[in-house]
PDB file as gemmi writes it, atoms N, CA and C in Angstrom:
CRYST1    1.000    1.000    1.000  90.00  90.00  90.00 P 1                      
ATOM      1  N   UNK A   1      -0.191   4.766  18.975  1.00  0.00           N  
ATOM      2  CA  UNK A   1      -1.489   4.003  18.461  1.00  0.00           C  
ATOM      3  C   UNK A   1      -1.104   2.934  17.858  1.00  0.00           C  
ATOM      4  N   UNK A   2      -1.956   2.013  18.272  1.00  0.00           N  
ATOM      5  CA  UNK A   2      -2.373  -0.229  18.665  1.00  0.00           C  
ATOM      6  C   UNK A   2      -1.417   0.015  16.408  1.00  0.00           C  
ATOM      7  N   UNK A   3      -1.589  -1.198  16.139  1.00  0.00           N  
ATOM      8  CA  UNK A   3      -0.639  -1.647  15.000  1.00  0.00           C  
ATOM      9  C   UNK A   3      -1.757  -1.590  13.920  1.00  0.00           C  
ATOM     10  N   UNK A   4      -3.107  -2.384  14.497  1.00  0.00           N  
ATOM     11  CA  UNK A   4      -4.218  -2.461  14.031  1.00  0.00           C  
ATOM     12  C   UNK A   4      -5.298  -1.178  12.882  1.00  0.00           C  
ATOM     13  N   UNK A   5      -4.798   0.209  14.491  1.00  0.00           N  
ATOM     14  CA  UNK A   5      -5.209   1.261  13.974  1.00  0.00           C  
ATOM     15  C   UNK A   5      -4.496   1.443  12.868  1.00  0.00           C  
ATOM     16  N   UNK A   6      -3.117   1.702  13.056  1.00  0.00           N  
ATOM     17  CA  UNK A   6      -2.263   2.392  12.294  1.00  0.00           C  
ATOM     18  C   UNK A   6      -2.508   1.611  10.595  1.00  0.00           C  
ATOM     19  N   UNK A   7      -2.608   0.048  10.815  1.00  0.00           N  
ATOM     20  CA  UNK A   7      -3.070  -0.702   9.701  1.00  0.00           C  
ATOM     21  C   UNK A   7      -3.966   0.622   8.422  1.00  0.00           C  
ATOM     22  N   UNK A   8      -5.741   0.539   9.366  1.00  0.00           N  
ATOM     23  CA  UNK A   8      -7.079   1.229   9.353  1.00  0.00           C  
ATOM     24  C   UNK A   8      -6.560   2.634   8.563  1.00  0.00           C  
ATOM     25  N   UNK A   9      -5.741   3.439   9.369  1.00  0.00           N  
ATOM     26  CA  UNK A   9      -5.590   4.152   8.906  1.00  0.00           C  
ATOM     27  C   UNK A   9      -5.010   4.377   7.521  1.00  0.00           C  
ATOM     28  N   UNK A  10      -3.967   3.763   6.917  1.00  0.00           N  
ATOM     29  CA  UNK A  10      -2.619   3.397   5.907  1.00  0.00           C  
ATOM     30  C   UNK A  10      -4.023   2.819   4.958  1.00  0.00           C  
ATOM     31  N   UNK A  11      -5.085   2.085   5.564  1.00  0.00           N  
ATOM     32  CA  UNK A  11      -6.244   1.420   4.391  1.00  0.00           C  
ATOM     33  C   UNK A  11      -7.320   2.407   3.911  1.00  0.00           C  
ATOM     34  N   UNK A  12      -7.563   3.068   5.113  1.00  0.00           N  
ATOM     35  CA  UNK A  12      -8.013   4.470   4.826  1.00  0.00           C  
ATOM     36  C   UNK A  12      -7.472   5.666   4.102  1.00  0.00           C  
ATOM     37  N   UNK A  13      -6.483   5.922   4.231  1.00  0.00           N  
ATOM     38  CA  UNK A  13      -5.941   7.189   3.221  1.00  0.00           C  
ATOM     39  C   UNK A  13      -5.421   6.262   1.898  1.00  0.00           C  
ATOM     40  N   UNK A  14      -5.600   4.816   1.301  1.00  0.00           N  
ATOM     41  CA  UNK A  14      -5.765   4.482  -0.016  1.00  0.00           C  
ATOM     42  C   UNK A  14      -6.768   4.809  -0.437  1.00  0.00           C  
ATOM     43  N   UNK A  15      -7.900   4.407   0.112  1.00  0.00           N  
ATOM     44  CA  UNK A  15      -9.317   4.515  -0.220  1.00  0.00           C  
ATOM     45  C   UNK A  15     -10.054   5.782  -0.720  1.00  0.00           C  
ATOM     46  N   UNK A  16      -8.982   6.951  -0.333  1.00  0.00           N  
ATOM     47  CA  UNK A  16      -9.017   7.872  -0.665  1.00  0.00           C  
ATOM     48  C   UNK A  16      -8.474   8.815  -1.835  1.00  0.00           C  
ATOM     49  N   UNK A  17      -7.146   7.693  -2.521  1.00  0.00           N  
ATOM     50  CA  UNK A  17      -7.176   8.900  -3.390  1.00  0.00           C  
ATOM     51  C   UNK A  17      -7.456   7.978  -4.569  1.00  0.00           C  
ATOM     52  N   UNK A  18      -7.857   8.671  -5.330  1.00  0.00           N  
ATOM     53  CA  UNK A  18      -9.179   8.432  -6.398  1.00  0.00           C  
ATOM     54  C   UNK A  18      -7.871   8.688  -7.393  1.00  0.00           C  
ATOM     55  N   UNK A  19      -8.445   7.708  -8.439  1.00  0.00           N  
ATOM     56  CA  UNK A  19      -7.476   7.944 -10.105  1.00  0.00           C  
ATOM     57  C   UNK A  19      -6.332   7.048  -9.571  1.00  0.00           C  
ATOM     58  N   UNK A  20      -5.885   6.547  -8.908  1.00  0.00           N  
ATOM     59  CA  UNK A  20      -4.522   6.783  -8.191  1.00  0.00           C  
ATOM     60  C   UNK A  20      -4.089   5.300  -7.450  1.00  0.00           C  
ATOM     61  N   UNK A  21      -3.483   3.942  -7.882  1.00  0.00           N  
ATOM     62  CA  UNK A  21      -3.756   2.359  -6.996  1.00  0.00           C  
ATOM     63  C   UNK A  21      -2.426   1.841  -6.785  1.00  0.00           C  
ATOM     64  N   UNK A  22      -1.136   2.547  -7.204  1.00  0.00           N  
ATOM     65  CA  UNK A  22       0.219   2.322  -6.901  1.00  0.00           C  
ATOM     66  C   UNK A  22       1.104   3.425  -6.471  1.00  0.00           C  
ATOM     67  N   UNK A  23       1.491   3.085  -5.312  1.00  0.00           N  
ATOM     68  CA  UNK A  23       2.128   4.445  -4.301  1.00  0.00           C  
ATOM     69  C   UNK A  23       3.529   4.031  -4.283  1.00  0.00           C  
ATOM     70  N   UNK A  24       4.229   4.533  -4.252  1.00  0.00           N  
ATOM     71  CA  UNK A  24       5.882   4.730  -3.763  1.00  0.00           C  
ATOM     72  C   UNK A  24       6.015   4.071  -2.082  1.00  0.00           C  
ATOM     73  N   UNK A  25       6.938   3.475  -1.840  1.00  0.00           N  
ATOM     74  CA  UNK A  25       7.046   3.934  -0.253  1.00  0.00           C  
ATOM     75  C   UNK A  25       7.054   4.970   0.537  1.00  0.00           C  
ATOM     76  N   UNK A  26       7.475   6.194   0.282  1.00  0.00           N  
ATOM     77  CA  UNK A  26       7.336   7.213   0.348  1.00  0.00           C  
ATOM     78  C   UNK A  26       6.633   8.170   0.838  1.00  0.00           C  
ATOM     79  N   UNK A  27       4.977   7.602  -0.052  1.00  0.00           N  
ATOM     80  CA  UNK A  27       3.763   7.955  -0.256  1.00  0.00           C  
ATOM     81  C   UNK A  27       3.310   7.262   1.257  1.00  0.00           C  
ATOM     82  N   UNK A  28       4.221   6.403   2.175  1.00  0.00           N  
ATOM     83  CA  UNK A  28       3.129   6.198   3.399  1.00  0.00           C  
ATOM     84  C   UNK A  28       2.998   7.168   4.226  1.00  0.00           C  
ATOM     85  N   UNK A  29       4.881   7.561   4.149  1.00  0.00           N  
ATOM     86  CA  UNK A  29       5.344   8.305   5.583  1.00  0.00           C  
ATOM     87  C   UNK A  29       4.765   9.495   5.816  1.00  0.00           C  
ATOM     88  N   UNK A  30       3.331   9.940   4.970  1.00  0.00           N  
ATOM     89  CA  UNK A  30       2.869  11.473   5.471  1.00  0.00           C  
ATOM     90  C   UNK A  30       1.363  10.750   6.236  1.00  0.00           C  
ATOM     91  N   UNK A  31       0.941   9.309   5.806  1.00  0.00           N  
ATOM     92  CA  UNK A  31      -0.137   8.632   6.102  1.00  0.00           C  
ATOM     93  C   UNK A  31       0.294   8.347   8.029  1.00  0.00           C  
ATOM     94  N   UNK A  32       1.876   8.376   7.989  1.00  0.00           N  
ATOM     95  CA  UNK A  32       1.652   7.937   9.239  1.00  0.00           C  
ATOM     96  C   UNK A  32       2.424   8.659  10.118  1.00  0.00           C  
ATOM     97  N   UNK A  33       2.592  10.294  10.442  1.00  0.00           N  
ATOM     98  CA  UNK A  33       3.706  11.005  10.588  1.00  0.00           C  
ATOM     99  C   UNK A  33       4.504  10.259  11.939  1.00  0.00           C  
ATOM    100  N   UNK A  34       4.005   9.496  12.758  1.00  0.00           N  
ATOM    101  CA  UNK A  34       4.621   9.848  14.530  1.00  0.00           C  
ATOM    102  C   UNK A  34       5.050   8.099  14.235  1.00  0.00           C  
ATOM    103  N   UNK A  35       5.943   7.441  12.948  1.00  0.00           N  
ATOM    104  CA  UNK A  35       6.103   6.518  12.744  1.00  0.00           C  
ATOM    105  C   UNK A  35       7.806   6.905  12.007  1.00  0.00           C  
ATOM    106  N   UNK A  36       8.584   6.398  12.353  1.00  0.00           N  
ATOM    107  CA  UNK A  36      10.048   6.523  11.451  1.00  0.00           C  
ATOM    108  C   UNK A  36       9.824   5.977  10.055  1.00  0.00           C  
ATOM    109  N   UNK A  37      10.301   5.638   9.449  1.00  0.00           N  
ATOM    110  CA  UNK A  37      10.156   5.216   7.463  1.00  0.00           C  
ATOM    111  C   UNK A  37      10.568   4.023   7.834  1.00  0.00           C  
ATOM    112  N   UNK A  38      11.781   3.457   8.753  1.00  0.00           N  
ATOM    113  CA  UNK A  38      12.032   1.484   8.964  1.00  0.00           C  
ATOM    114  C   UNK A  38      10.404   1.388   9.673  1.00  0.00           C  
ATOM    115  N   UNK A  39      10.028   1.986  10.653  1.00  0.00           N  
ATOM    116  CA  UNK A  39       8.997   1.244  10.998  1.00  0.00           C  
ATOM    117  C   UNK A  39       7.603   1.230  10.120  1.00  0.00           C  
ATOM    118  N   UNK A  40       7.412   2.560   9.081  1.00  0.00           N  
ATOM    119  CA  UNK A  40       6.527   2.372   7.766  1.00  0.00           C  
ATOM    120  C   UNK A  40       6.608   1.200   6.814  1.00  0.00           C  
ATOM    121  N   UNK A  41       7.922   1.199   6.977  1.00  0.00           N  
ATOM    122  CA  UNK A  41       8.216  -0.004   6.028  1.00  0.00           C  
ATOM    123  C   UNK A  41       8.322  -1.173   6.216  1.00  0.00           C  
ATOM    124  N   UNK A  42       8.085  -1.188   7.406  1.00  0.00           N  
ATOM    125  CA  UNK A  42       7.474  -3.047   8.417  1.00  0.00           C  
ATOM    126  C   UNK A  42       6.416  -3.102   8.132  1.00  0.00           C  
ATOM    127  N   UNK A  43       5.889  -1.851   8.150  1.00  0.00           N  
ATOM    128  CA  UNK A  43       3.903  -2.312   8.677  1.00  0.00           C  
ATOM    129  C   UNK A  43       3.568  -2.481   7.163  1.00  0.00           C  
ATOM    130  N   UNK A  44       4.036  -1.669   6.381  1.00  0.00           N  
ATOM    131  CA  UNK A  44       3.968  -2.126   4.690  1.00  0.00           C  
ATOM    132  C   UNK A  44       4.257  -3.296   4.156  1.00  0.00           C  
ATOM    133  N   UNK A  45       5.342  -4.337   4.492  1.00  0.00           N  
ATOM    134  CA  UNK A  45       5.524  -5.851   4.529  1.00  0.00           C  
ATOM    135  C   UNK A  45       4.800  -6.167   5.212  1.00  0.00           C  
ATOM    136  N   UNK A  46       3.893  -6.154   6.777  1.00  0.00           N  
ATOM    137  CA  UNK A  46       3.568  -7.221   7.311  1.00  0.00           C  
ATOM    138  C   UNK A  46       2.035  -7.122   6.642  1.00  0.00           C  
ATOM    139  N   UNK A  47       1.704  -6.150   6.469  1.00  0.00           N  
ATOM    140  CA  UNK A  47       0.267  -5.537   5.568  1.00  0.00           C  
ATOM    141  C   UNK A  47       0.834  -6.754   3.487  1.00  0.00           C  
ATOM    142  N   UNK A  48       1.505  -6.495   3.298  1.00  0.00           N  
ATOM    143  CA  UNK A  48       1.656  -7.594   2.203  1.00  0.00           C  
ATOM    144  C   UNK A  48       1.646  -8.862   2.245  1.00  0.00           C  
ATOM    145  N   UNK A  49       2.360  -8.998   3.547  1.00  0.00           N  
ATOM    146  CA  UNK A  49       2.002 -10.492   3.780  1.00  0.00           C  
ATOM    147  C   UNK A  49       1.016 -11.111   4.505  1.00  0.00           C  
ATOM    148  N   UNK A  50       0.132 -10.131   4.827  1.00  0.00           N  
ATOM    149  CA  UNK A  50      -1.210 -10.921   5.172  1.00  0.00           C  
ATOM    150  C   UNK A  50      -2.371 -10.682   3.658  1.00  0.00           C  
ATOM    151  N   UNK A  51      -1.958  -9.859   2.922  1.00  0.00           N  
ATOM    152  CA  UNK A  51      -2.605 -10.026   1.726  1.00  0.00           C  
ATOM    153  C   UNK A  51      -3.630  -9.114   1.689  1.00  0.00           C  
ATOM    154  N   UNK A  52      -3.221  -7.944   2.313  1.00  0.00           N  
ATOM    155  CA  UNK A  52      -3.903  -6.427   1.953  1.00  0.00           C  
ATOM    156  C   UNK A  52      -3.433  -5.511   1.550  1.00  0.00           C  
ATOM    157  N   UNK A  53      -2.183  -5.805   0.934  1.00  0.00           N  
ATOM    158  CA  UNK A  53      -1.623  -4.418  -0.352  1.00  0.00           C  
ATOM    159  C   UNK A  53      -0.922  -5.905  -1.189  1.00  0.00           C  
ATOM    160  N   UNK A  54       0.049  -5.212  -1.813  1.00  0.00           N  
ATOM    161  CA  UNK A  54       0.260  -6.112  -3.019  1.00  0.00           C  
ATOM    162  C   UNK A  54       1.437  -5.540  -3.486  1.00  0.00           C  
ATOM    163  N   UNK A  55       2.484  -5.787  -3.872  1.00  0.00           N  
ATOM    164  CA  UNK A  55       3.718  -5.379  -4.602  1.00  0.00           C  
ATOM    165  C   UNK A  55       3.421  -4.979  -5.886  1.00  0.00           C  
ATOM    166  N   UNK A  56       4.092  -4.551  -7.214  1.00  0.00           N  
ATOM    167  CA  UNK A  56       3.696  -4.556  -8.252  1.00  0.00           C  
ATOM    168  C   UNK A  56       5.518  -3.494  -8.823  1.00  0.00           C  
ATOM    169  N   UNK A  57       5.862  -4.494  -9.885  1.00  0.00           N  
ATOM    170  CA  UNK A  57       6.745  -3.860  -9.813  1.00  0.00           C  
ATOM    171  C   UNK A  57       7.133  -3.863 -12.273  1.00  0.00           C  
ATOM    172  N   UNK A  58       7.430  -2.887 -12.033  1.00  0.00           N  
ATOM    173  CA  UNK A  58       7.205  -2.384 -13.632  1.00  0.00           C  
ATOM    174  C   UNK A  58       8.914  -2.987 -14.089  1.00  0.00           C  
ATOM    175  N   UNK A  59       9.773  -3.520 -13.444  1.00  0.00           N  
ATOM    176  CA  UNK A  59      11.378  -3.819 -13.695  1.00  0.00           C  
ATOM    177  C   UNK A  59      12.485  -2.906 -13.072  1.00  0.00           C  
ATOM    178  N   UNK A  60      11.861  -1.695 -13.458  1.00  0.00           N  
ATOM    179  CA  UNK A  60      12.703  -0.674 -12.658  1.00  0.00           C  
ATOM    180  C   UNK A  60      12.294  -0.238 -11.313  1.00  0.00           C  
ATOM    181  N   UNK A  61      10.945  -0.028 -11.166  1.00  0.00           N  
ATOM    182  CA  UNK A  61      10.638   0.432  -9.770  1.00  0.00           C  
ATOM    183  C   UNK A  61       9.982  -0.261  -8.877  1.00  0.00           C  
ATOM    184  N   UNK A  62       9.394  -0.235  -7.999  1.00  0.00           N  
ATOM    185  CA  UNK A  62       8.336  -1.439  -6.854  1.00  0.00           C  
ATOM    186  C   UNK A  62       8.008  -0.342  -6.827  1.00  0.00           C  
ATOM    187  N   UNK A  63       6.705  -0.779  -6.785  1.00  0.00           N  
ATOM    188  CA  UNK A  63       5.098   0.386  -5.876  1.00  0.00           C  
ATOM    189  C   UNK A  63       4.656  -1.170  -5.398  1.00  0.00           C  
ATOM    190  N   UNK A  64       3.647  -0.076  -4.630  1.00  0.00           N  
ATOM    191  CA  UNK A  64       2.870  -0.895  -3.567  1.00  0.00           C  
ATOM    192  C   UNK A  64       1.316  -0.394  -3.716  1.00  0.00           C  
ATOM    193  N   UNK A  65       0.402  -1.210  -3.869  1.00  0.00           N  
ATOM    194  CA  UNK A  65      -0.981  -0.851  -3.984  1.00  0.00           C  
ATOM    195  C   UNK A  65      -2.510  -1.706  -3.344  1.00  0.00           C  
ATOM    196  N   UNK A  66      -3.178  -1.485  -2.831  1.00  0.00           N  
ATOM    197  CA  UNK A  66      -4.378  -2.358  -2.411  1.00  0.00           C  
ATOM    198  C   UNK A  66      -4.204  -3.713  -3.716  1.00  0.00           C  
ATOM    199  N   UNK A  67      -4.595  -4.594  -2.709  1.00  0.00           N  
ATOM    200  CA  UNK A  67      -4.357  -5.793  -3.496  1.00  0.00           C  
ATOM    201  C   UNK A  67      -6.105  -6.166  -4.261  1.00  0.00           C  
ATOM    202  N   UNK A  68      -5.524  -6.106  -5.645  1.00  0.00           N  
ATOM    203  CA  UNK A  68      -7.000  -6.542  -6.744  1.00  0.00           C  
ATOM    204  C   UNK A  68      -7.409  -5.221  -6.966  1.00  0.00           C  
ATOM    205  N   UNK A  69      -6.947  -3.628  -7.003  1.00  0.00           N  
ATOM    206  CA  UNK A  69      -7.194  -2.802  -7.338  1.00  0.00           C  
ATOM    207  C   UNK A  69      -6.621  -2.260  -8.515  1.00  0.00           C  
ATOM    208  N   UNK A  70      -6.738  -1.118  -9.513  1.00  0.00           N  
ATOM    209  CA  UNK A  70      -5.622  -0.844 -10.557  1.00  0.00           C  
ATOM    210  C   UNK A  70      -6.274  -1.558 -11.236  1.00  0.00           C  
ATOM    211  N   UNK A  71      -5.953  -0.964 -12.513  1.00  0.00           N  
ATOM    212  CA  UNK A  71      -5.829  -1.028 -14.331  1.00  0.00           C  
ATOM    213  C   UNK A  71      -5.121  -2.895 -14.570  1.00  0.00           C  
ATOM    214  N   UNK A  72      -4.047  -2.689 -13.642  1.00  0.00           N  
ATOM    215  CA  UNK A  72      -3.449  -3.831 -13.772  1.00  0.00           C  
ATOM    216  C   UNK A  72      -3.812  -5.230 -13.202  1.00  0.00           C  
ATOM    217  N   UNK A  73      -4.811  -5.337 -12.113  1.00  0.00           N  
ATOM    218  CA  UNK A  73      -5.204  -6.232 -11.305  1.00  0.00           C  
ATOM    219  C   UNK A  73      -6.794  -6.540 -11.980  1.00  0.00           C  
ATOM    220  N   UNK A  74      -7.357  -5.423 -13.141  1.00  0.00           N  
ATOM    221  CA  UNK A  74      -8.500  -5.987 -13.500  1.00  0.00           C  
ATOM    222  C   UNK A  74      -8.109  -6.665 -14.740  1.00  0.00           C  
ATOM    223  N   UNK A  75      -7.042  -6.011 -15.647  1.00  0.00           N  
ATOM    224  CA  UNK A  75      -6.688  -6.895 -16.763  1.00  0.00           C  
ATOM    225  C   UNK A  75      -6.028  -8.253 -16.423  1.00  0.00           C  
ATOM    226  N   UNK A  76      -5.512  -8.564 -15.015  1.00  0.00           N  
ATOM    227  CA  UNK A  76      -5.116  -9.600 -15.117  1.00  0.00           C  
ATOM    228  C   UNK A  76      -5.744 -11.027 -14.777  1.00  0.00           C  
ATOM    229  N   UNK A  77      -7.361  -9.967 -13.922  1.00  0.00           N  
ATOM    230  CA  UNK A  77      -8.558 -10.819 -14.094  1.00  0.00           C  
ATOM    231  C   UNK A  77      -9.562 -11.209 -14.942  1.00  0.00           C  
ATOM    232  N   UNK A  78      -9.168 -10.590 -16.648  1.00  0.00           N  
ATOM    233  CA  UNK A  78      -9.913 -11.061 -17.573  1.00  0.00           C  
ATOM    234  C   UNK A  78      -9.382 -12.146 -18.511  1.00  0.00           C  
ATOM    235  N   UNK A  79      -7.919 -12.738 -17.815  1.00  0.00           N  
ATOM    236  CA  UNK A  79      -7.564 -14.190 -18.897  1.00  0.00           C  
ATOM    237  C   UNK A  79      -8.598 -14.938 -18.571  1.00  0.00           C  
TER     238      UNK A  79                                                      
END                                                                             
């Protein structure tokens, strides 16, 4: 599977998750079962660098979500 196809697969899977906008890295593993965890992490980091995904941290945990999605992003844009 080509890199762009893998990225699209992740985006499609995230779009289907209703009511949830932030995910742990381990949540991405089932989206790409053909890849090893290290390869999934590399792909996610690449998508963050491109601006497709973003990291979110509560201070004790780091989560990943679609850029600009979720309640937190909406609150940040109200200012």
